[in-house]
Every structure is written in C-alpha cells, then in structure tokens.
C-alpha positions as CSV (number, residue, x, y, z in Angstrom):
1,M,-94.4,6.6,116.8
2,R,-92.2,4.1,115.0
3,G,-92.7,0.6,116.1
4,S,-90.0,-1.8,117.2
5,D,-88.2,-3.9,114.7
6,P,-89.9,-7.4,114.7
7,S,-86.7,-9.1,114.1
8,S,-85.4,-7.7,117.4
9,H,-87.9,-10.2,119.2
10,N,-85.8,-13.2,117.9
11,T,-82.4,-11.9,119.0
12,Q,-82.5,-13.6,122.4
13,S,-83.8,-17.0,121.2
14,E,-81.2,-16.8,118.3
15,D,-78.4,-16.1,120.7
16,I,-79.7,-19.1,123.0
17,L,-80.0,-21.5,120.1
18,A,-76.5,-20.4,118.9
19,E,-74.6,-22.0,121.8
20,E,-72.5,-24.5,120.1
21,F,-72.5,-27.5,122.3
22,E,-74.2,-30.8,122.1
23,F,-74.5,-33.8,124.3
24,D,-74.6,-37.3,122.6
25,G,-74.0,-39.5,125.7
26,A,-70.9,-41.0,124.2
27,D,-68.0,-38.7,124.0
28,G,-66.4,-35.7,125.5
29,M,-69.0,-34.0,127.5
30,S,-70.0,-35.4,130.9
31,Y,-73.7,-35.1,131.7
32,Q,-72.8,-33.0,134.7
33,E,-71.2,-30.7,132.5
34,F,-74.1,-30.6,130.0
35,L,-76.4,-29.8,133.0
36,Q,-74.2,-27.1,134.3
37,R,-74.0,-25.4,130.6
38,I,-77.9,-25.5,130.6
39,R,-77.9,-23.8,134.2
40,R,-75.5,-21.2,132.9
41,I,-77.7,-20.2,130.0
42,A,-80.6,-20.1,132.4
43,F,-78.7,-17.7,134.9
44,R,-77.5,-15.6,132.0
45,E,-81.1,-15.1,130.6
46,G,-82.6,-14.5,133.9
47,K,-84.3,-17.9,134.1
48,S,-82.7,-19.9,136.7
49,R,-85.6,-20.3,138.7
50,D,-87.6,-21.5,135.5
51,S,-87.5,-25.1,135.7
52,A,-90.1,-25.4,132.7
53,W,-87.9,-23.1,130.6
54,M,-84.6,-25.2,131.4
55,V,-86.2,-28.4,130.7
56,D,-87.5,-27.1,127.3
57,L,-84.0,-25.9,126.4
58,A,-81.9,-29.1,127.2
59,P,-83.3,-31.4,124.3
60,L,-82.2,-28.7,121.8
61,H,-78.6,-29.5,122.8
62,L,-79.2,-33.3,122.7
63,S,-78.0,-35.4,119.5
64,G,-77.4,-39.1,118.6
65,D,-78.0,-41.7,121.2
66,A,-79.0,-39.1,124.0
67,L,-81.7,-37.6,121.7
68,T,-83.0,-41.0,120.8
69,W,-82.9,-41.7,124.8
70,Y,-84.7,-38.5,125.6
71,E,-87.5,-39.6,122.9
72,S,-88.2,-42.6,124.9
73,L,-88.7,-40.8,128.1
74,E,-92.2,-40.5,129.5
75,A,-93.8,-37.1,128.9
76,D,-93.8,-36.4,132.6
77,V,-90.1,-36.8,132.7
78,Q,-89.6,-34.7,129.4
79,E,-91.7,-31.7,131.0
80,D,-90.0,-31.9,134.8
81,W,-86.5,-30.5,135.2
82,H,-86.0,-32.5,138.5
83,L,-87.2,-35.7,136.8
84,F,-85.2,-35.0,133.8
85,R,-81.9,-34.4,135.8
86,K,-82.5,-37.6,137.8
87,A,-83.0,-39.7,134.7
88,M,-80.0,-38.1,133.0
89,A,-78.0,-39.2,136.3
90,R,-79.3,-42.7,136.1
91,Q,-78.6,-43.1,132.3
92,Y,-75.1,-41.4,132.2
93,G,-74.1,-41.2,135.7
94,G,-72.2,-44.7,135.8
95,N,-71.2,-47.8,133.7
96,A,-73.5,-50.1,131.9
97,E,-73.4,-52.6,134.6
98,T,-74.4,-49.9,137.0
99,K,-77.5,-48.9,135.0
100,A,-78.6,-52.3,134.4
101,D,-78.3,-53.8,137.9
102,D,-79.2,-50.5,140.0
103,T,-76.6,-51.2,142.5
104,T,-76.4,-50.1,146.3
105,E,-74.1,-47.3,145.4
106,D,-76.8,-45.9,143.1
107,A,-79.6,-46.4,145.8
108,T,-77.3,-44.6,148.2
109,S,-76.8,-41.7,145.8
110,D,-80.5,-41.3,145.2
111,E,-80.9,-41.4,148.8
112,R,-78.5,-38.3,149.3
113,H,-80.5,-36.6,146.5
114,E,-83.7,-37.1,148.6
115,S,-82.3,-36.0,151.9
116,N,-80.7,-32.9,150.3
117,P,-82.8,-32.1,147.1
118,T,-80.7,-30.5,144.2
119,D,-83.2,-28.8,142.3
120,D,-84.2,-26.2,145.1
121,P,-82.5,-23.0,144.3
122,L,-82.8,-22.0,148.0
123,L,-80.2,-24.6,149.0
124,P,-76.5,-24.5,148.5
125,A,-75.4,-25.2,145.0
126,R,-73.1,-28.4,144.2
127,I,-70.1,-26.5,142.4
128,E,-68.4,-29.2,140.3
129,I,-64.8,-28.8,140.5
130,I,-62.8,-30.7,137.9
131,N,-59.5,-29.8,139.1
132,W,-58.5,-26.9,141.5
133,T,-56.7,-25.0,138.7
134,A,-60.1,-24.5,136.8
135,R,-61.5,-21.6,138.4
136,I,-65.3,-21.2,139.1
137,L,-66.8,-17.8,138.4
138,A,-69.2,-16.4,141.0
139,S,-71.3,-15.1,138.0
140,N,-71.8,-18.8,136.9
141,L,-73.9,-19.5,140.4
142,R,-77.2,-18.2,141.3
143,L,-76.1,-15.9,144.0
144,P,-77.9,-12.8,145.4
145,K,-77.3,-9.3,143.6
146,S,-78.2,-7.2,146.5
147,E,-78.5,-7.3,150.4
148,G,-82.1,-7.1,150.2
149,Q,-82.5,-9.9,147.8
150,W,-80.2,-12.0,150.2
151,L,-82.4,-11.3,153.3
152,D,-85.4,-12.2,151.4
153,E,-84.1,-15.5,150.3
154,A,-82.7,-16.0,153.5
155,R,-85.8,-15.6,155.4
156,E,-87.7,-17.6,152.8
157,R,-85.1,-20.4,153.2
158,K,-85.5,-20.2,156.9
159,A,-89.4,-20.6,156.7
160,K,-89.1,-23.4,154.5
161,Y,-86.4,-25.4,156.3
162,S,-86.6,-24.5,159.9
163,G,-88.2,-27.6,160.8
164,N,-85.9,-30.0,158.9
165,N,-82.8,-31.0,160.8
166,E,-81.1,-33.0,158.1
167,V,-81.2,-30.9,155.0
168,V,-77.9,-29.0,154.6
169,H,-78.6,-25.1,154.2
170,W,-77.7,-21.7,155.0
171,R,-79.9,-20.8,158.1
172,L,-80.6,-17.1,158.8
173,V,-79.8,-16.0,162.3
174,E,-81.1,-12.4,163.0
175,T,-80.1,-10.5,166.0
176,W,-82.6,-12.1,168.2
177,D,-82.3,-15.5,167.1
178,P,-80.3,-18.3,169.1
179,I,-77.6,-20.2,167.3
180,P,-79.4,-23.4,165.5
181,K,-78.8,-26.7,167.5
182,N,-78.0,-28.3,164.1
183,A,-75.3,-25.9,162.9
184,I,-72.4,-28.2,161.2
185,P,-69.2,-27.6,163.1
186,T,-66.4,-26.5,160.8
187,G,-63.7,-25.8,163.4
188,N,-62.4,-26.4,166.8
189,E,-60.8,-23.8,169.1
190,N,-59.6,-24.6,172.6
191,G,-62.4,-27.1,172.8
192,N,-65.0,-24.9,171.7
193,K,-66.9,-25.7,168.3
194,L,-66.6,-23.2,165.6
195,F,-69.2,-22.7,162.7
196,S,-69.1,-21.3,159.2
197,V,-71.2,-18.2,158.8
198,R,-71.9,-15.7,155.8
199,I,-72.9,-12.0,155.8
200,W,-73.5,-9.4,153.2
201,K,-70.7,-7.1,153.2
202,E,-69.7,-4.5,150.9
203,G,-71.6,-5.8,147.9
204,G,-70.9,-9.3,148.6
205,L,-71.7,-12.5,150.6
206,T,-68.6,-13.3,152.5
207,L,-67.7,-16.0,155.0
208,G,-66.6,-15.9,158.5
209,K,-66.9,-17.8,161.8
210,Q,-69.2,-18.1,165.0
211,V,-68.2,-19.7,168.1
212,R,-70.7,-21.3,170.7
213,G,-69.2,-20.3,174.2
214,G,-65.8,-19.5,175.2
215,L,-65.4,-16.1,174.2
216,F,-66.1,-12.7,176.2
217,W,-67.1,-10.5,173.6
218,T,-70.8,-11.0,174.5
219,N,-72.2,-8.7,172.0
220,T,-70.2,-10.2,169.0
221,R,-72.2,-12.5,167.0
222,A,-69.5,-13.5,164.4
223,W,-66.0,-12.8,163.0
224,I,-65.1,-12.2,159.5
225,P,-61.6,-11.8,158.2
226,W,-61.4,-8.6,156.3
227,W,-58.5,-6.8,154.5
228,G,-55.9,-7.8,157.2
229,R,-58.3,-7.8,160.1
230,E,-60.7,-10.0,162.1
231,V,-63.9,-7.8,162.1
232,P,-66.5,-8.5,164.7
233,W,-70.0,-8.7,163.6
234,G,-73.2,-8.2,165.4
235,G,-75.9,-8.1,162.6
236,P,-77.8,-10.8,160.9
237,F,-75.8,-13.8,159.3
238,E,-76.4,-17.4,157.9
239,I,-74.8,-20.5,159.3
240,L,-74.4,-23.7,157.8
241,V,-76.8,-26.3,159.3
242,G,-77.9,-29.7,158.7
243,N,-76.6,-33.4,158.8
244,P,-72.9,-33.4,159.1
245,S,-72.6,-36.7,157.1
246,A,-73.8,-35.2,153.9
247,V,-70.6,-33.1,153.6
248,R,-66.7,-33.8,154.0
249,W,-63.4,-31.9,153.8
250,I,-61.4,-32.3,150.5
251,S,-57.7,-31.3,150.0
252,P,-58.4,-29.9,146.6
253,R,-55.1,-30.0,145.1
254,D,-54.9,-33.8,145.7
255,A,-58.5,-34.5,144.8
256,D,-60.0,-35.6,141.7
257,R,-63.5,-34.1,140.6
258,F,-65.5,-33.3,143.7
259,Y,-68.4,-31.1,144.3
260,A,-67.9,-28.1,146.5
261,V,-70.4,-26.5,148.8
262,E,-71.6,-23.2,147.9
263,G,-70.3,-20.5,150.0
264,G,-70.5,-17.0,148.6
265,F,-68.6,-14.4,146.8
266,E,-66.9,-10.9,147.2
267,A,-67.0,-7.7,145.1
268,S,-63.4,-7.8,144.8
269,S,-63.0,-11.0,142.9
270,P,-64.9,-12.7,140.2
271,H,-64.4,-16.1,141.6
272,A,-66.7,-18.2,143.7
273,L,-66.0,-18.2,147.6
274,L,-65.7,-21.7,149.2
275,I,-65.7,-22.6,152.7
276,A,-62.1,-23.6,154.2
277,Q,-60.4,-25.1,157.0
278,F,-57.0,-24.3,158.3
279,K,-54.8,-25.9,160.9
280,H,-53.3,-23.1,163.2
281,V,-51.3,-23.3,166.5
282,G,-53.0,-26.6,167.3
283,Q,-56.5,-25.4,166.5
284,L,-58.8,-25.9,163.5
285,E,-59.9,-22.7,162.0
286,P,-62.9,-22.2,159.9
287,G,-62.4,-19.5,156.9
288,K,-62.7,-18.8,153.3
289,V,-60.8,-19.5,150.0
290,F,-61.6,-18.2,146.3
291,S,-62.0,-21.0,143.7
292,G,-58.4,-22.0,142.3
293,D,-56.4,-19.6,144.8
294,G,-53.2,-21.0,146.3
295,Q,-54.0,-19.7,149.8
296,G,-56.9,-19.2,151.8
297,H,-58.0,-16.6,154.5
298,F,-59.0,-17.0,158.2
299,G,-59.2,-14.8,161.4
300,W,-57.2,-15.1,164.5
301,W,-57.4,-12.8,167.5
302,L,-58.4,-9.7,165.5
303,F,-56.2,-10.2,162.5
304,E,-56.5,-11.9,159.1
305,F,-54.2,-14.6,158.2
306,H,-53.2,-16.4,155.0
307,N,-52.3,-20.2,154.6
308,H,-51.6,-22.2,151.6
309,D,-52.4,-25.4,153.5
310,F,-56.1,-25.7,153.6
311,R,-59.1,-28.1,153.0
312,V,-62.3,-27.2,151.3
313,L,-66.0,-28.3,152.4
314,A,-67.5,-30.5,149.6
315,W,-70.4,-32.8,149.2
316,A,-70.1,-36.4,150.4
C-alpha cells in the first residue's frame, strides 16, 4: 500500500500561516478585530474550543510594537487565551491615559467581564457590529450544527449556570421545566412580560417569544414567527436569562460600533440571527432580525409581521 504524501500533513499549517494579516498595535486593525480573526481561523479549523491552540496562533500574527509588548508578558499570560485577551484589552482598549491610570471606566469594564465571562463558549457571543450594513455571517460564530449538538450544549450550559442568576445565557427549558424566574423581559403585551426564546427548527436555531401568564393556549410553551405564520411550540426551547442590566437595546442604524447578543441562525440565510424588539399597536413585541437586514420579523396573533423600525439587543 502506498503511504500518504508527507507534504500533505503540512498543508493545514501552511494555510493557517498564509492568512495575511498582522496586528502592530498602531495602525489599521483594532485589537477586537484581531481577536475575532483568530477566532474565525479557530472555528474554520475546528479549534474554537481549544484555547491553547488559539493563544499559540495569536503571536504569529503580531508585529512591531505589539510583538515587543507580547514578548514582555509573563509566561502564564502568553499561555492562557483568557489572560491574553484581557491583557490585550488593557493594552489596546483605550488611550494612553486610560492604560496608565486604570480609570473607573476600565474597572467597570473588568467587572462586567467577570460577571459575564467572555471566554466560555457555552455563553452567548459578543458579536461586534462595526456598522449595520456590514453583515455578520453565522458561519463565523460558534453555533451548533445539529439538534443533537444544540441539546447537548444546552444541557451542559444549564447544568453549569443553573444556580447563577447574574450571568446572561440561554437557559434550556424542557417540557417539564418551569420558566426561570431570572428570564430577561424583552417585550410587553397587555401588561404581560414577554421573553425571547430560541428553538431548533428545520436545520437552524431560530428565535421567538414566550409569555408568562395571560394566554389561554395552556399547552403552548412558545411562539415562533415562521414563513408568514406565528407557529405554536410545545417542545424544548432556550430562554434568555441573567442580569438585565448587562444588556441594552440599540437602534442599529443610528449606532456606532456595538456588540450584539448572540441569537441564532436559520438554514434559509447565511447571516447571523439577532434578538430584535418592535413596537406594534401599543405593545412591545420581541422578534428576530438577520444581521444587516432592513426589516425584522415578529409574531402577532398567529401571523408573522415585518417591520423596518426595530431595536437589537446588545451588551451593555
């Protein structure tokens, strides 16, 4: 039997090293964009959960002052993806005065990171939106590829964070589970709080709503806007829970750079699906919008509606 060509074993590494970008800490690329590019390479190579792989890759794309800064770091920071990311944020996340004086604003930012860790792949991604017309591809995010994978990760997430009322995350609600008391309200209908949910449907993780009290469909757990209809859902779903002060609503067309809360994706679109909110006949309805789209979608009395006026849920 003929053996494999030894040169083929180097192809993957050569492709990774051929990525033509460098971060020098001075011009052009922000540190957030640099970290996001590292994540995208890791996702493409099936390494998005491998923190050691990502922290080893990062310095290969540093140059100039940034490389000099990296060489000055302690070994434990160079070898830990979470510590490395925090070090980059401190070094390149503000102006020189902010770095030198360690202002209250930086301290507040650190507290937010501690209350909602950013390095746990089980938690919702912070999706950087530079401007609304720059669409975000779902393939660039770490999202489940099957219903089985979604449920496995959802159960792992539930087990890990079920006792934590502060960390914002998607909490699995199975058919026998009550609605968590720390669910984050994302709408209001006739005095009843509405909550954003996501379910696996037709090859994707789509968004809908759940209402606590006030509806007479006793067997219905959630509602999903889907191809012109508002579809009742009685199976398992995830509901967004945590500290509501950790998130805020953004009018995306009017905003500068912001970080959207990860929603999901649908097989019918390559773009990331985000949590949206709409005003409709005096109510606030939670729904969904694809990154960069001019209109979003929400359900109302068994029908799906479209609206150009919407807000997107973002990290505070």
